[in-house]
C-alpha positions in Angstrom: -71.0 -106.1 64.1 -70.8 -109.4 62.2 -74.5 -109.8 62.5 -75.0 -106.5 60.5 -72.6 -107.7 57.8 -74.0 -111.2 57.4 -77.7 -110.5 57.4 -77.7 -108.5 54.1 -75.6 -111.1 52.4 -78.0 -113.9 53.4 -81.0 -111.9 52.3 -79.4 -111.3 48.9 -79.3 -115.1 48.4 -83.0 -115.3 48.9 -83.8 -112.3 46.7 -81.5 -113.2 43.8 -81.9 -117.0 43.9 -85.2 -117.8 45.6 -85.6 -121.2 44.0 -82.1 -122.3 45.0 -82.5 -121.0 48.5 -85.8 -122.7 49.1 -84.5 -125.9 47.5 -81.7 -125.9 50.0 -84.1 -125.4 52.9 -86.3 -128.2 51.6 -83.6 -130.7 50.9 -81.5 -130.5 54.0 -82.9 -130.9 57.5 -79.9 -129.3 59.2 -80.3 -126.2 57.0 -84.0 -126.0 57.7 -83.6 -126.3 61.5 -80.9 -123.7 61.6 -82.9 -121.3 59.5 -86.0 -121.8 61.8 -83.9 -121.2 64.9 -82.4 -118.1 63.3 -85.8 -116.6 62.3 -87.2 -117.3 65.8 -84.2 -115.5 67.4 -83.1 -118.7 69.2 -79.7 -118.5 67.6 -77.7 -115.8 65.8 -75.2 -115.7 63.0 -72.3 -116.1 65.4 -73.8 -119.4 66.7 -74.3 -120.6 63.2 -70.7 -119.9 62.4 -69.4 -121.5 65.6 -71.6 -124.5 65.9 -72.5 -125.3 62.3 -69.4 -124.2 60.5 -71.0 -121.1 59.0 -73.2 -120.7 56.0 -70.5 -122.2 53.7 -70.8 -125.5 55.7 -74.6 -125.3 55.8 -74.9 -124.7 52.1 -71.7 -126.5 51.1 -73.5 -129.4 49.4 -74.5 -127.0 46.6 -70.8 -126.5 45.7 -70.2 -130.2 45.2 -72.6 -130.5 42.2 
């Protein structure tokens, strides 16, 4: 069920803030790799939360600016 709730939230980031989202993907190798694994179906949102600390941790560097 969490997959169904998280996916729309993540897609809204890309729709509303495409330049920011792509900037994050370009500037952080950890974020890029996690995104690629997610898109290829090698990991899911639960794994991102468990192994990588969730999207807040992945994108956390944006909040420090």
